[in-house]
C-alpha positions as a Markdown table, in Angstrom:
| # | Residue | x | y | z |
|---|---|---|---|---|
| 1 | Met | 0.0 | 0.0 | 0.0 |
| 2 | Lys | 1.2 | 3.5 | -0.8 |
| 3 | Leu | -0.1 | 6.9 | -1.3 |
| 4 | Met | -0.6 | 8.3 | -4.8 |
| 5 | Arg | -0.7 | 12.0 | -5.4 |
| 6 | Ile | -3.5 | 12.9 | -7.8 |
| 7 | Tyr | -3.5 | 16.7 | -7.7 |
| 8 | Glu | -1.5 | 19.1 | -5.6 |
| 9 | Asp | -4.3 | 19.1 | -2.9 |
| 10 | Ile | -5.7 | 15.6 | -3.1 |
| 11 | Ile | -4.0 | 12.3 | -2.2 |
| 12 | Ser | -5.5 | 8.9 | -2.8 |
| 13 | Ile | -4.8 | 6.3 | -0.1 |
| 14 | Ser | -4.1 | 3.2 | -2.1 |
| 15 | Gly | -6.2 | 0.2 | -1.4 |
| 16 | Thr | -9.1 | 2.3 | 0.0 |
| 17 | Asn | -11.7 | 4.6 | -1.4 |
| 18 | Ile | -10.4 | 7.5 | 0.7 |
| 19 | Glu | -8.7 | 10.7 | -0.5 |
| 20 | Ile | -7.0 | 13.3 | 1.5 |
| 21 | Asp | -8.5 | 16.6 | 0.6 |
| 22 | Asn | -7.2 | 19.5 | 2.6 |
| 23 | Arg | -9.8 | 21.9 | 1.3 |
| 24 | His | -13.1 | 19.9 | 1.5 |
| 25 | Gly | -12.4 | 16.7 | 3.4 |
| 26 | Val | -13.7 | 15.8 | 6.9 |
| 27 | Gly | -11.5 | 17.6 | 9.5 |
| 28 | Ala | -9.7 | 19.9 | 7.0 |
| 29 | Val | -8.6 | 23.2 | 8.5 |
| 30 | Pro | -7.0 | 26.2 | 6.8 |
| 31 | His | -3.6 | 25.4 | 8.2 |
| 32 | Asn | -3.6 | 22.1 | 6.3 |
| 33 | Gln | -3.6 | 24.0 | 3.0 |
| 34 | Glu | -0.5 | 26.0 | 4.1 |
| 35 | Ile | 1.7 | 23.3 | 5.7 |
| 36 | Asp | 4.8 | 24.7 | 4.0 |
| 37 | Tyr | 4.3 | 27.9 | 6.0 |
| 38 | Phe | 2.9 | 26.7 | 9.3 |
| 39 | Gly | 4.9 | 23.5 | 9.9 |
| 40 | Phe | 5.9 | 20.3 | 8.2 |
| 41 | Glu | 4.6 | 16.9 | 7.1 |
| 42 | Thr | 5.6 | 13.5 | 8.2 |
| 43 | Glu | 4.0 | 10.0 | 7.9 |
| 44 | Met | 2.7 | 7.7 | 10.6 |
| 45 | Thr | 0.6 | 4.5 | 10.8 |
| 46 | Pro | -2.7 | 4.9 | 12.6 |
| 47 | Asp | -1.3 | 3.2 | 15.7 |
| 48 | Glu | 1.7 | 5.6 | 15.8 |
| 49 | Phe | -0.7 | 8.6 | 15.6 |
| 50 | Leu | -3.1 | 7.2 | 18.2 |
| 51 | Ser | -0.3 | 6.5 | 20.6 |
| 52 | Leu | 0.7 | 10.2 | 20.6 |
| 53 | Ala | -2.8 | 11.7 | 21.1 |
| 54 | Thr | -4.8 | 11.6 | 24.3 |
| 55 | His | -7.1 | 8.6 | 24.7 |
| 56 | Thr | -10.7 | 8.7 | 23.8 |
| 57 | Asp | -13.6 | 6.2 | 23.7 |
| 58 | Met | -13.5 | 4.7 | 20.3 |
| 59 | Asn | -17.1 | 3.8 | 20.0 |
| 60 | Ser | -17.4 | 1.1 | 17.2 |
| 61 | Lys | -20.6 | 2.7 | 15.7 |
| 62 | Arg | -18.9 | 6.1 | 15.6 |
| 63 | Ile | -15.8 | 4.7 | 13.9 |
| 64 | Lys | -17.9 | 2.8 | 11.4 |
| 65 | Asn | -19.9 | 6.0 | 10.6 |
| 66 | Met | -16.6 | 7.9 | 10.2 |
| 67 | Trp | -15.4 | 5.3 | 7.8 |
| 68 | Asp | -18.5 | 5.6 | 5.7 |
| 69 | Ile | -18.2 | 9.4 | 5.7 |
| 70 | Leu | -14.6 | 9.3 | 4.7 |
| 71 | Gln | -15.3 | 7.2 | 1.7 |
| 72 | Arg | -17.8 | 9.7 | 0.5 |
| 73 | Arg | -16.1 | 13.0 | 1.4 |
| 74 | Gly | -12.4 | 12.3 | 1.9 |
| 75 | Met | -10.5 | 13.7 | 4.8 |
| 76 | Gly | -8.2 | 16.5 | 5.9 |
| 77 | Thr | -4.8 | 15.5 | 6.9 |
| 78 | Pro | -4.7 | 14.6 | 10.6 |
| 79 | Phe | -2.3 | 16.8 | 12.6 |
| 80 | Leu | -0.4 | 17.1 | 15.8 |
| 81 | Glu | 0.5 | 20.3 | 17.6 |
| 82 | Ala | 3.9 | 19.9 | 19.2 |
| 83 | Glu | 6.4 | 21.9 | 21.2 |
| 84 | Leu | 10.1 | 21.5 | 20.6 |
| 85 | Ile | 11.8 | 20.4 | 23.8 |
| 86 | Asp | 15.5 | 21.1 | 23.3 |
| 87 | Lys | 17.6 | 19.7 | 26.2 |
| 88 | Lys | 21.3 | 19.1 | 26.3 |
| 89 | Asp | 21.0 | 15.4 | 26.6 |
| 90 | Lys | 17.8 | 14.9 | 24.5 |
| 91 | Ser | 15.6 | 16.8 | 22.1 |
| 92 | Tyr | 12.1 | 15.8 | 21.1 |
| 93 | Trp | 8.7 | 17.0 | 20.1 |
| 94 | Gln | 6.2 | 17.1 | 23.0 |
| 95 | Val | 2.7 | 16.6 | 21.6 |
| 96 | Ile | 0.4 | 19.2 | 23.1 |
| 97 | Gly | -2.7 | 18.9 | 20.8 |
| 98 | His | -4.1 | 16.8 | 18.0 |
| 99 | Glu | -6.9 | 16.4 | 15.5 |
| 100 | Gly | -7.8 | 13.2 | 13.6 |
| 101 | Arg | -8.1 | 10.4 | 16.1 |
| 102 | His | -11.4 | 9.1 | 14.7 |
| 103 | Arg | -10.2 | 9.3 | 11.1 |
| 104 | Met | -7.1 | 7.3 | 12.0 |
| 105 | Ala | -9.1 | 4.8 | 14.0 |
| 106 | Ala | -11.4 | 4.3 | 11.1 |
| 107 | Ile | -8.5 | 3.7 | 8.7 |
| 108 | Lys | -6.9 | 1.3 | 11.2 |
| 109 | Gln | -10.2 | -0.7 | 11.7 |
| 110 | Tyr | -11.7 | -0.7 | 8.2 |
| 111 | Gly | -8.8 | 0.2 | 5.9 |
| 112 | Asn | -5.2 | -0.8 | 6.2 |
| 113 | Pro | -3.7 | -0.5 | 9.8 |
| 114 | Asn | -0.1 | -0.6 | 8.4 |
| 115 | Ile | -0.3 | 2.2 | 5.8 |
| 116 | Lys | 1.7 | 5.4 | 6.5 |
| 117 | Ile | -0.7 | 8.3 | 6.4 |
| 118 | Pro | 0.5 | 11.9 | 6.0 |
| 119 | Val | 0.4 | 13.8 | 9.3 |
| 120 | His | 0.9 | 17.5 | 9.6 |
| 121 | Ile | 3.0 | 18.8 | 12.5 |
| 122 | Phe | 2.2 | 22.4 | 13.7 |
| 123 | Pro | 5.1 | 23.5 | 16.0 |
| 124 | Tyr | 4.3 | 25.7 | 19.0 |
| 125 | Lys | 5.5 | 29.2 | 18.5 |
| 126 | Met | 7.4 | 28.3 | 15.4 |
| 127 | Arg | 6.9 | 28.3 | 11.6 |
| 128 | Ala | 8.2 | 26.1 | 8.9 |
| 129 | Arg | 11.1 | 28.5 | 8.2 |
| 130 | Asp | 12.3 | 27.8 | 11.8 |
| 131 | Ile | 12.4 | 24.0 | 11.4 |
| 132 | Thr | 15.7 | 22.4 | 10.3 |
| 133 | Pro | 15.9 | 19.0 | 8.6 |
| 134 | Glu | 17.3 | 17.5 | 11.8 |
| 135 | Met | 14.3 | 18.8 | 13.8 |
| 136 | Lys | 11.9 | 16.9 | 11.5 |
| 137 | Leu | 13.7 | 13.7 | 12.5 |
| 138 | Leu | 13.3 | 14.1 | 16.3 |
| 139 | Pro | 11.1 | 11.6 | 18.1 |
| 140 | Phe | 7.7 | 12.5 | 19.5 |
| 141 | Lys | 6.6 | 12.2 | 23.1 |
| 142 | Ser | 2.9 | 11.4 | 23.7 |
| 143 | Gln | 0.4 | 14.0 | 24.8 |
| 144 | Arg | -0.4 | 11.6 | 27.6 |
| 145 | Glu | 3.1 | 12.1 | 29.1 |
| 146 | Arg | 2.7 | 15.8 | 29.7 |
C-alpha cells in the first residue's frame, strides 16, 4: 500500500476509497492548506498517531460512521501540535494537541492498519522556516506524558 498524489491538494490512499483533501475533506482546517508555511509533514501509521494523542472512547458505531463518511467526502490531513523540547541530553517533540483520532481509528479498523498516512505537525511558537531538517527527524513524546 502506498499513497498516490492525484492533484496538488488531493492524495489517494491506495487500497481504500479514501482521498486526503485539505480543502473539503472531513476535518480539513485552513492550516492544512499552508503546511509549508505553518509546519511540516511526516508520515505515521494509525497506531503511531493514536499512541501520541490523548485517549478517547473509540465507539465502534462512531468509527464505522466515520469510515462511511470518509469514503464519500475524503478527509483533511490529521495533525499534531507539538512543542520542541531542546535539552542538552535529549531533544524531542512534545505533543500538546491533536486532530484526527477518529479518522485514524477508522483507517486502522476498516482500511489498512499498516499504511503510513501523512500527518501535519504544527510546531508551537514556530513556523516552517524555523524548522531544520534535523528537527523533523526528532522523536515525538505522547500527549499523555505531559
